[in-house]
mmJSON file of the N, C-alpha and C atoms, coordinates in Angstrom:
{"data_MODEL":{"atom_site":{
"group_PDB":["ATOM","ATOM","ATOM","ATOM","ATOM","ATOM","ATOM","ATOM","ATOM","ATOM","ATOM","ATOM","ATOM","ATOM","ATOM","ATOM","ATOM","ATOM","ATOM","ATOM","ATOM","ATOM","ATOM","ATOM","ATOM","ATOM","ATOM","ATOM","ATOM","ATOM","ATOM","ATOM","ATOM","ATOM","ATOM","ATOM","ATOM","ATOM","ATOM","ATOM","ATOM","ATOM","ATOM","ATOM","ATOM","ATOM","ATOM","ATOM","ATOM","ATOM","ATOM","ATOM","ATOM","ATOM","ATOM","ATOM","ATOM","ATOM","ATOM","ATOM","ATOM","ATOM","ATOM","ATOM","ATOM","ATOM","ATOM","ATOM","ATOM","ATOM","ATOM","ATOM","ATOM","ATOM","ATOM","ATOM","ATOM","ATOM","ATOM","ATOM","ATOM","ATOM","ATOM","ATOM","ATOM","ATOM","ATOM","ATOM","ATOM","ATOM","ATOM","ATOM","ATOM","ATOM","ATOM","ATOM","ATOM","ATOM","ATOM","ATOM","ATOM","ATOM","ATOM","ATOM","ATOM","ATOM","ATOM","ATOM","ATOM","ATOM","ATOM","ATOM","ATOM","ATOM","ATOM","ATOM","ATOM","ATOM","ATOM","ATOM","ATOM","ATOM","ATOM","ATOM","ATOM","ATOM","ATOM","ATOM","ATOM","ATOM","ATOM","ATOM","ATOM","ATOM","ATOM","ATOM","ATOM","ATOM","ATOM","ATOM","ATOM","ATOM","ATOM","ATOM","ATOM","ATOM","ATOM","ATOM","ATOM","ATOM","ATOM","ATOM","ATOM","ATOM","ATOM","ATOM","ATOM","ATOM","ATOM","ATOM","ATOM","ATOM","ATOM","ATOM","ATOM","ATOM","ATOM","ATOM","ATOM","ATOM","ATOM","ATOM","ATOM","ATOM","ATOM","ATOM","ATOM","ATOM","ATOM","ATOM","ATOM","ATOM","ATOM","ATOM","ATOM","ATOM","ATOM","ATOM","ATOM","ATOM","ATOM","ATOM","ATOM","ATOM","ATOM"],
"id":[1,2,3,4,5,6,7,8,9,10,11,12,13,14,15,16,17,18,19,20,21,22,23,24,25,26,27,28,29,30,31,32,33,34,35,36,37,38,39,40,41,42,43,44,45,46,47,48,49,50,51,52,53,54,55,56,57,58,59,60,61,62,63,64,65,66,67,68,69,70,71,72,73,74,75,76,77,78,79,80,81,82,83,84,85,86,87,88,89,90,91,92,93,94,95,96,97,98,99,100,101,102,103,104,105,106,107,108,109,110,111,112,113,114,115,116,117,118,119,120,121,122,123,124,125,126,127,128,129,130,131,132,133,134,135,136,137,138,139,140,141,142,143,144,145,146,147,148,149,150,151,152,153,154,155,156,157,158,159,160,161,162,163,164,165,166,167,168,169,170,171,172,173,174,175,176,177,178,179,180,181,182,183,184,185,186,187,188,189,190,191,192,193,194,195],
"type_symbol":["N","C","C","N","C","C","N","C","C","N","C","C","N","C","C","N","C","C","N","C","C","N","C","C","N","C","C","N","C","C","N","C","C","N","C","C","N","C","C","N","C","C","N","C","C","N","C","C","N","C","C","N","C","C","N","C","C","N","C","C","N","C","C","N","C","C","N","C","C","N","C","C","N","C","C","N","C","C","N","C","C","N","C","C","N","C","C","N","C","C","N","C","C","N","C","C","N","C","C","N","C","C","N","C","C","N","C","C","N","C","C","N","C","C","N","C","C","N","C","C","N","C","C","N","C","C","N","C","C","N","C","C","N","C","C","N","C","C","N","C","C","N","C","C","N","C","C","N","C","C","N","C","C","N","C","C","N","C","C","N","C","C","N","C","C","N","C","C","N","C","C","N","C","C","N","C","C","N","C","C","N","C","C","N","C","C","N","C","C","N","C","C","N","C","C"],
"label_atom_id":["N","CA","C","N","CA","C","N","CA","C","N","CA","C","N","CA","C","N","CA","C","N","CA","C","N","CA","C","N","CA","C","N","CA","C","N","CA","C","N","CA","C","N","CA","C","N","CA","C","N","CA","C","N","CA","C","N","CA","C","N","CA","C","N","CA","C","N","CA","C","N","CA","C","N","CA","C","N","CA","C","N","CA","C","N","CA","C","N","CA","C","N","CA","C","N","CA","C","N","CA","C","N","CA","C","N","CA","C","N","CA","C","N","CA","C","N","CA","C","N","CA","C","N","CA","C","N","CA","C","N","CA","C","N","CA","C","N","CA","C","N","CA","C","N","CA","C","N","CA","C","N","CA","C","N","CA","C","N","CA","C","N","CA","C","N","CA","C","N","CA","C","N","CA","C","N","CA","C","N","CA","C","N","CA","C","N","CA","C","N","CA","C","N","CA","C","N","CA","C","N","CA","C","N","CA","C","N","CA","C","N","CA","C","N","CA","C","N","CA","C","N","CA","C","N","CA","C"],
"label_alt_id":[null,null,null,null,null,null,null,null,null,null,null,null,null,null,null,null,null,null,null,null,null,null,null,null,null,null,null,null,null,null,null,null,null,null,null,null,null,null,null,null,null,null,null,null,null,null,null,null,null,null,null,null,null,null,null,null,null,null,null,null,null,null,null,null,null,null,null,null,null,null,null,null,null,null,null,null,null,null,null,null,null,null,null,null,null,null,null,null,null,null,null,null,null,null,null,null,null,null,null,null,null,null,null,null,null,null,null,null,null,null,null,null,null,null,null,null,null,null,null,null,null,null,null,null,null,null,null,null,null,null,null,null,null,null,null,null,null,null,null,null,null,null,null,null,null,null,null,null,null,null,null,null,null,null,null,null,null,null,null,null,null,null,null,null,null,null,null,null,null,null,null,null,null,null,null,null,null,null,null,null,null,null,null,null,null,null,null,null,null,null,null,null,null,null,null],
"label_comp_id":["MET","MET","MET","ARG","ARG","ARG","ARG","ARG","ARG","ILE","ILE","ILE","LEU","LEU","LEU","PHE","PHE","PHE","ALA","ALA","ALA","ALA","ALA","ALA","LEU","LEU","LEU","ILE","ILE","ILE","ALA","ALA","ALA","LEU","LEU","LEU","ILE","ILE","ILE","ALA","ALA","ALA","ALA","ALA","ALA","GLY","GLY","GLY","ALA","ALA","ALA","SER","SER","SER","LEU","LEU","LEU","LEU","LEU","LEU","ARG","ARG","ARG","PRO","PRO","PRO","ASP","ASP","ASP","ALA","ALA","ALA","LEU","LEU","LEU","TYR","TYR","TYR","LEU","LEU","LEU","SER","SER","SER","ALA","ALA","ALA","THR","THR","THR","THR","THR","THR","PRO","PRO","PRO","GLU","GLU","GLU","TYR","TYR","TYR","ALA","ALA","ALA","ALA","ALA","ALA","ALA","ALA","ALA","ILE","ILE","ILE","PRO","PRO","PRO","MET","MET","MET","ALA","ALA","ALA","GLN","GLN","GLN","THR","THR","THR","ALA","ALA","ALA","ALA","ALA","ALA","ASP","ASP","ASP","ARG","ARG","ARG","GLY","GLY","GLY","ILE","ILE","ILE","VAL","VAL","VAL","ALA","ALA","ALA","PHE","PHE","PHE","ALA","ALA","ALA","TYR","TYR","TYR","GLY","GLY","GLY","ASP","ASP","ASP","TRP","TRP","TRP","GLY","GLY","GLY","ALA","ALA","ALA","LEU","LEU","LEU","THR","THR","THR","SER","SER","SER","HIS","HIS","HIS","ALA","ALA","ALA","LEU","LEU","LEU"],
"label_asym_id":["A","A","A","A","A","A","A","A","A","A","A","A","A","A","A","A","A","A","A","A","A","A","A","A","A","A","A","A","A","A","A","A","A","A","A","A","A","A","A","A","A","A","A","A","A","A","A","A","A","A","A","A","A","A","A","A","A","A","A","A","A","A","A","A","A","A","A","A","A","A","A","A","A","A","A","A","A","A","A","A","A","A","A","A","A","A","A","A","A","A","A","A","A","A","A","A","A","A","A","A","A","A","A","A","A","A","A","A","A","A","A","A","A","A","A","A","A","A","A","A","A","A","A","A","A","A","A","A","A","A","A","A","A","A","A","A","A","A","A","A","A","A","A","A","A","A","A","A","A","A","A","A","A","A","A","A","A","A","A","A","A","A","A","A","A","A","A","A","A","A","A","A","A","A","A","A","A","A","A","A","A","A","A","A","A","A","A","A","A","A","A","A","A","A","A"],
"label_entity_id":["1","1","1","1","1","1","1","1","1","1","1","1","1","1","1","1","1","1","1","1","1","1","1","1","1","1","1","1","1","1","1","1","1","1","1","1","1","1","1","1","1","1","1","1","1","1","1","1","1","1","1","1","1","1","1","1","1","1","1","1","1","1","1","1","1","1","1","1","1","1","1","1","1","1","1","1","1","1","1","1","1","1","1","1","1","1","1","1","1","1","1","1","1","1","1","1","1","1","1","1","1","1","1","1","1","1","1","1","1","1","1","1","1","1","1","1","1","1","1","1","1","1","1","1","1","1","1","1","1","1","1","1","1","1","1","1","1","1","1","1","1","1","1","1","1","1","1","1","1","1","1","1","1","1","1","1","1","1","1","1","1","1","1","1","1","1","1","1","1","1","1","1","1","1","1","1","1","1","1","1","1","1","1","1","1","1","1","1","1","1","1","1","1","1","1"],
"label_seq_id":[1,1,1,2,2,2,3,3,3,4,4,4,5,5,5,6,6,6,7,7,7,8,8,8,9,9,9,10,10,10,11,11,11,12,12,12,13,13,13,14,14,14,15,15,15,16,16,16,17,17,17,18,18,18,19,19,19,20,20,20,21,21,21,22,22,22,23,23,23,24,24,24,25,25,25,26,26,26,27,27,27,28,28,28,29,29,29,30,30,30,31,31,31,32,32,32,33,33,33,34,34,34,35,35,35,36,36,36,37,37,37,38,38,38,39,39,39,40,40,40,41,41,41,42,42,42,43,43,43,44,44,44,45,45,45,46,46,46,47,47,47,48,48,48,49,49,49,50,50,50,51,51,51,52,52,52,53,53,53,54,54,54,55,55,55,56,56,56,57,57,57,58,58,58,59,59,59,60,60,60,61,61,61,62,62,62,63,63,63,64,64,64,65,65,65],
"pdbx_PDB_ins_code":[null,null,null,null,null,null,null,null,null,null,null,null,null,null,null,null,null,null,null,null,null,null,null,null,null,null,null,null,null,null,null,null,null,null,null,null,null,null,null,null,null,null,null,null,null,null,null,null,null,null,null,null,null,null,null,null,null,null,null,null,null,null,null,null,null,null,null,null,null,null,null,null,null,null,null,null,null,null,null,null,null,null,null,null,null,null,null,null,null,null,null,null,null,null,null,null,null,null,null,null,null,null,null,null,null,null,null,null,null,null,null,null,null,null,null,null,null,null,null,null,null,null,null,null,null,null,null,null,null,null,null,null,null,null,null,null,null,null,null,null,null,null,null,null,null,null,null,null,null,null,null,null,null,null,null,null,null,null,null,null,null,null,null,null,null,null,null,null,null,null,null,null,null,null,null,null,null,null,null,null,null,null,null,null,null,null,null,null,null,null,null,null,null,null,null],
"Cartn_x":[62.49,62.803,64.214,64.578,65.908,66.983,66.698,67.667,67.947,66.896,67.073,67.856,67.622,68.421,69.852,70.039,71.39,72.128,71.506,72.135,72.425,71.528,71.764,72.937,73.094,74.172,75.466,75.523,76.739,77.107,76.146,76.418,76.967,76.395,76.847,78.253,78.581,79.935,80.931,80.57,81.437,81.637,80.58,80.696,81.568,81.441,82.287,83.721,84.004,85.318,85.962,85.206,85.748,86.015,85.241,85.523,86.778,87.044,88.179,89.494,89.325,90.496,90.051,90.035,89.531,90.312,91.586,92.366,92.277,91.346,91.231,90.836,90.079,89.581,90.422,91.499,92.385,93.312,93.092,93.754,95.033,95.172,96.386,97.304,98.489,99.433,100.844,100.937,102.258,103.017,104.334,105.175,105.629,105.999,106.518,107.773,108.557,109.791,109.369,108.292,107.807,107.364,106.571,106.036,107.186,108.258,109.378,110.201,110.388,111.303,110.698,109.398,108.72,108.874,108.802,108.994,110.415,111.371,112.762,113.114,112.253,112.489,112.229,113.316,113.206,112.834,113.18,112.895,111.942,111.418,110.545,111.304,112.591,113.383,113.569,113.768,113.845,112.538,111.418,110.129,109.932,110.392,110.318,111.153,112.336,113.224,112.521,111.958,111.303,110.087,109.327,108.179,108.613,109.702,110.16,110.665,111.364,112.003,110.988,110.043,109.16,107.655,107.328,105.922,105.105,103.819,102.877,102.849,103.218,103.183,101.997,100.993,99.793,100.068,99.82,99.941,101.407,102.3,103.687,104.405,104.444,105.093,106.212,106.94,108.001,107.41,106.17,105.528,105.101,104.58,104.135,105.304,106.504,107.655,108.166],
"Cartn_y":[97.432,96.114,96.151,97.219,97.304,97.374,98.001,98.114,96.734,95.949,94.566,93.748,93.795,93.051,93.502,94.811,95.373,94.948,94.967,94.535,93.0,92.28,90.806,90.523,91.323,91.166,91.517,92.59,92.962,91.864,91.351,90.285,89.009,88.683,87.588,87.753,88.934,89.229,89.142,89.649,89.587,88.16,87.39,85.953,85.219,85.497,84.805,85.22,86.49,86.922,86.329,86.17,85.529,84.065,83.41,82.012,81.85,82.808,82.726,83.031,83.939,84.36,84.425,83.306,83.342,84.176,84.433,85.221,86.755,87.153,88.562,89.404,88.841,89.63,89.338,88.586,88.268,89.469,90.233,91.492,91.385,90.407,90.325,89.273,89.716,88.846,88.973,88.917,89.032,87.668,87.777,86.581,86.053,84.815,84.311,85.07,85.529,86.315,87.632,88.229,89.505,89.217,88.183,87.885,87.478,86.984,86.583,87.788,88.706,89.814,90.99,91.199,92.367,92.408,91.291,91.386,91.756,91.507,91.831,93.288,93.958,95.361,96.236,96.998,97.738,99.239,99.751,101.207,101.31,102.517,102.744,102.537,102.903,102.716,101.206,100.391,98.956,98.395,98.839,98.382,98.824,100.056,100.452,99.603,99.214,98.333,97.023,96.489,95.173,95.263,96.335,96.54,96.7,97.41,97.566,96.217,95.466,94.208,93.112,92.961,91.837,92.162,93.42,93.814,93.552,93.727,93.539,94.846,94.77,95.895,95.94,95.078,95.113,94.695,95.557,95.231,95.378,95.886,95.984,94.624,93.953,92.631,92.676,91.616,91.531,91.475,90.824,90.761,92.153,93.004,94.281,95.21,94.95,95.765,95.408],
"Cartn_z":[91.338,90.812,90.232,89.539,88.906,89.973,91.1,92.187,92.789,92.977,93.546,92.577,91.321,90.318,90.287,90.395,90.359,91.638,92.789,94.039,94.003,93.447,93.301,92.275,91.327,90.312,91.003,91.785,92.52,93.487,94.245,95.167,94.512,93.357,92.583,92.071,91.58,91.194,92.331,93.471,94.663,95.119,95.086,95.5,94.492,93.24,92.213,92.376,92.63,92.833,94.071,95.133,96.377,96.153,95.246,94.98,94.149,93.236,92.427,93.184,94.163,94.977,96.449,97.138,98.535,99.469,99.273,100.226,99.937,99.037,98.723,99.922,100.821,101.937,103.178,103.093,104.191,104.387,105.49,105.693,106.448,107.322,108.144,107.506,107.14,106.48,107.035,108.359,108.999,108.828,108.697,108.545,109.946,110.007,111.29,111.755,110.764,111.123,111.823,111.303,111.948,113.367,113.529,114.846,115.846,115.381,116.231,116.505,115.622,115.817,116.554,116.423,117.054,118.592,119.304,120.751,121.168,120.286,120.616,120.309,119.56,119.246,120.473,120.872,122.149,121.908,120.839,120.571,119.39,119.19,118.04,116.726,116.745,115.548,115.215,116.267,116.052,115.497,116.033,115.544,114.054,113.734,112.335,111.385,111.859,111.063,110.827,111.884,111.801,110.874,110.988,110.134,108.633,108.43,107.048,106.46,107.319,106.806,106.673,107.62,107.633,107.605,107.591,107.706,106.465,106.577,105.463,104.672,103.437,102.563,101.587,101.852,101.017,99.559,98.673,97.264,96.75,97.633,97.191,97.211,96.15,96.11,95.035,95.024,94.016,92.581,92.475,91.183,90.758,91.693,91.361,90.99,91.605,91.304,89.916],
"occupancy":[1.0,1.0,1.0,1.0,1.0,1.0,1.0,1.0,1.0,1.0,1.0,1.0,1.0,1.0,1.0,1.0,1.0,1.0,1.0,1.0,1.0,1.0,1.0,1.0,1.0,1.0,1.0,1.0,1.0,1.0,1.0,1.0,1.0,1.0,1.0,1.0,1.0,1.0,1.0,1.0,1.0,1.0,1.0,1.0,1.0,1.0,1.0,1.0,1.0,1.0,1.0,1.0,1.0,1.0,1.0,1.0,1.0,1.0,1.0,1.0,1.0,1.0,1.0,1.0,1.0,1.0,1.0,1.0,1.0,1.0,1.0,1.0,1.0,1.0,1.0,1.0,1.0,1.0,1.0,1.0,1.0,1.0,1.0,1.0,1.0,1.0,1.0,1.0,1.0,1.0,1.0,1.0,1.0,1.0,1.0,1.0,1.0,1.0,1.0,1.0,1.0,1.0,1.0,1.0,1.0,1.0,1.0,1.0,1.0,1.0,1.0,1.0,1.0,1.0,1.0,1.0,1.0,1.0,1.0,1.0,1.0,1.0,1.0,1.0,1.0,1.0,1.0,1.0,1.0,1.0,1.0,1.0,1.0,1.0,1.0,1.0,1.0,1.0,1.0,1.0,1.0,1.0,1.0,1.0,1.0,1.0,1.0,1.0,1.0,1.0,1.0,1.0,1.0,1.0,1.0,1.0,1.0,1.0,1.0,1.0,1.0,1.0,1.0,1.0,1.0,1.0,1.0,1.0,1.0,1.0,1.0,1.0,1.0,1.0,1.0,1.0,1.0,1.0,1.0,1.0,1.0,1.0,1.0,1.0,1.0,1.0,1.0,1.0,1.0,1.0,1.0,1.0,1.0,1.0,1.0],
"B_iso_or_equiv":[0.0,0.0,0.0,0.0,0.0,0.0,0.0,0.0,0.0,0.0,0.0,0.0,0.0,0.0,0.0,0.0,0.0,0.0,0.0,0.0,0.0,0.0,0.0,0.0,0.0,0.0,0.0,0.0,0.0,0.0,0.0,0.0,0.0,0.0,0.0,0.0,0.0,0.0,0.0,0.0,0.0,0.0,0.0,0.0,0.0,0.0,0.0,0.0,0.0,0.0,0.0,0.0,0.0,0.0,0.0,0.0,0.0,0.0,0.0,0.0,0.0,0.0,0.0,0.0,0.0,0.0,0.0,0.0,0.0,0.0,0.0,0.0,0.0,0.0,0.0,0.0,0.0,0.0,0.0,0.0,0.0,0.0,0.0,0.0,0.0,0.0,0.0,0.0,0.0,0.0,0.0,0.0,0.0,0.0,0.0,0.0,0.0,0.0,0.0,0.0,0.0,0.0,0.0,0.0,0.0,0.0,0.0,0.0,0.0,0.0,0.0,0.0,0.0,0.0,0.0,0.0,0.0,0.0,0.0,0.0,0.0,0.0,0.0,0.0,0.0,0.0,0.0,0.0,0.0,0.0,0.0,0.0,0.0,0.0,0.0,0.0,0.0,0.0,0.0,0.0,0.0,0.0,0.0,0.0,0.0,0.0,0.0,0.0,0.0,0.0,0.0,0.0,0.0,0.0,0.0,0.0,0.0,0.0,0.0,0.0,0.0,0.0,0.0,0.0,0.0,0.0,0.0,0.0,0.0,0.0,0.0,0.0,0.0,0.0,0.0,0.0,0.0,0.0,0.0,0.0,0.0,0.0,0.0,0.0,0.0,0.0,0.0,0.0,0.0,0.0,0.0,0.0,0.0,0.0,0.0],
"pdbx_formal_charge":[null,null,null,null,null,null,null,null,null,null,null,null,null,null,null,null,null,null,null,null,null,null,null,null,null,null,null,null,null,null,null,null,null,null,null,null,null,null,null,null,null,null,null,null,null,null,null,null,null,null,null,null,null,null,null,null,null,null,null,null,null,null,null,null,null,null,null,null,null,null,null,null,null,null,null,null,null,null,null,null,null,null,null,null,null,null,null,null,null,null,null,null,null,null,null,null,null,null,null,null,null,null,null,null,null,null,null,null,null,null,null,null,null,null,null,null,null,null,null,null,null,null,null,null,null,null,null,null,null,null,null,null,null,null,null,null,null,null,null,null,null,null,null,null,null,null,null,null,null,null,null,null,null,null,null,null,null,null,null,null,null,null,null,null,null,null,null,null,null,null,null,null,null,null,null,null,null,null,null,null,null,null,null,null,null,null,null,null,null,null,null,null,null,null,null],
"auth_seq_id":[1,1,1,2,2,2,3,3,3,4,4,4,5,5,5,6,6,6,7,7,7,8,8,8,9,9,9,10,10,10,11,11,11,12,12,12,13,13,13,14,14,14,15,15,15,16,16,16,17,17,17,18,18,18,19,19,19,20,20,20,21,21,21,22,22,22,23,23,23,24,24,24,25,25,25,26,26,26,27,27,27,28,28,28,29,29,29,30,30,30,31,31,31,32,32,32,33,33,33,34,34,34,35,35,35,36,36,36,37,37,37,38,38,38,39,39,39,40,40,40,41,41,41,42,42,42,43,43,43,44,44,44,45,45,45,46,46,46,47,47,47,48,48,48,49,49,49,50,50,50,51,51,51,52,52,52,53,53,53,54,54,54,55,55,55,56,56,56,57,57,57,58,58,58,59,59,59,60,60,60,61,61,61,62,62,62,63,63,63,64,64,64,65,65,65],
"auth_comp_id":["MET","MET","MET","ARG","ARG","ARG","ARG","ARG","ARG","ILE","ILE","ILE","LEU","LEU","LEU","PHE","PHE","PHE","ALA","ALA","ALA","ALA","ALA","ALA","LEU","LEU","LEU","ILE","ILE","ILE","ALA","ALA","ALA","LEU","LEU","LEU","ILE","ILE","ILE","ALA","ALA","ALA","ALA","ALA","ALA","GLY","GLY","GLY","ALA","ALA","ALA","SER","SER","SER","LEU","LEU","LEU","LEU","LEU","LEU","ARG","ARG","ARG","PRO","PRO","PRO","ASP","ASP","ASP","ALA","ALA","ALA","LEU","LEU","LEU","TYR","TYR","TYR","LEU","LEU","LEU","SER","SER","SER","ALA","ALA","ALA","THR","THR","THR","THR","THR","THR","PRO","PRO","PRO","GLU","GLU","GLU","TYR","TYR","TYR","ALA","ALA","ALA","ALA","ALA","ALA","ALA","ALA","ALA","ILE","ILE","ILE","PRO","PRO","PRO","MET","MET","MET","ALA","ALA","ALA","GLN","GLN","GLN","THR","THR","THR","ALA","ALA","ALA","ALA","ALA","ALA","ASP","ASP","ASP","ARG","ARG","ARG","GLY","GLY","GLY","ILE","ILE","ILE","VAL","VAL","VAL","ALA","ALA","ALA","PHE","PHE","PHE","ALA","ALA","ALA","TYR","TYR","TYR","GLY","GLY","GLY","ASP","ASP","ASP","TRP","TRP","TRP","GLY","GLY","GLY","ALA","ALA","ALA","LEU","LEU","LEU","THR","THR","THR","SER","SER","SER","HIS","HIS","HIS","ALA","ALA","ALA","LEU","LEU","LEU"],
"auth_asym_id":["A","A","A","A","A","A","A","A","A","A","A","A","A","A","A","A","A","A","A","A","A","A","A","A","A","A","A","A","A","A","A","A","A","A","A","A","A","A","A","A","A","A","A","A","A","A","A","A","A","A","A","A","A","A","A","A","A","A","A","A","A","A","A","A","A","A","A","A","A","A","A","A","A","A","A","A","A","A","A","A","A","A","A","A","A","A","A","A","A","A","A","A","A","A","A","A","A","A","A","A","A","A","A","A","A","A","A","A","A","A","A","A","A","A","A","A","A","A","A","A","A","A","A","A","A","A","A","A","A","A","A","A","A","A","A","A","A","A","A","A","A","A","A","A","A","A","A","A","A","A","A","A","A","A","A","A","A","A","A","A","A","A","A","A","A","A","A","A","A","A","A","A","A","A","A","A","A","A","A","A","A","A","A","A","A","A","A","A","A","A","A","A","A","A","A"],
"auth_atom_id":["N","CA","C","N","CA","C","N","CA","C","N","CA","C","N","CA","C","N","CA","C","N","CA","C","N","CA","C","N","CA","C","N","CA","C","N","CA","C","N","CA","C","N","CA","C","N","CA","C","N","CA","C","N","CA","C","N","CA","C","N","CA","C","N","CA","C","N","CA","C","N","CA","C","N","CA","C","N","CA","C","N","CA","C","N","CA","C","N","CA","C","N","CA","C","N","CA","C","N","CA","C","N","CA","C","N","CA","C","N","CA","C","N","CA","C","N","CA","C","N","CA","C","N","CA","C","N","CA","C","N","CA","C","N","CA","C","N","CA","C","N","CA","C","N","CA","C","N","CA","C","N","CA","C","N","CA","C","N","CA","C","N","CA","C","N","CA","C","N","CA","C","N","CA","C","N","CA","C","N","CA","C","N","CA","C","N","CA","C","N","CA","C","N","CA","C","N","CA","C","N","CA","C","N","CA","C","N","CA","C","N","CA","C","N","CA","C","N","CA","C","N","CA","C","N","CA","C"],
"pdbx_PDB_model_num":[1,1,1,1,1,1,1,1,1,1,1,1,1,1,1,1,1,1,1,1,1,1,1,1,1,1,1,1,1,1,1,1,1,1,1,1,1,1,1,1,1,1,1,1,1,1,1,1,1,1,1,1,1,1,1,1,1,1,1,1,1,1,1,1,1,1,1,1,1,1,1,1,1,1,1,1,1,1,1,1,1,1,1,1,1,1,1,1,1,1,1,1,1,1,1,1,1,1,1,1,1,1,1,1,1,1,1,1,1,1,1,1,1,1,1,1,1,1,1,1,1,1,1,1,1,1,1,1,1,1,1,1,1,1,1,1,1,1,1,1,1,1,1,1,1,1,1,1,1,1,1,1,1,1,1,1,1,1,1,1,1,1,1,1,1,1,1,1,1,1,1,1,1,1,1,1,1,1,1,1,1,1,1,1,1,1,1,1,1,1,1,1,1,1,1]
}}}
């Protein structure tokens, strides 16, 4: 019984968190600039430059810095 209540509590917390921040589970966050520049990258170095300049860095934001 305690396991069911614990699982329900965890599910309730997860649902509440997703309501407060709906984009928390949104994993793909590429910019239009990245999508436009990646087809023009011809070498691996060019793709690396595009990924560095326009790629998704996850939690690394100007606010975090």
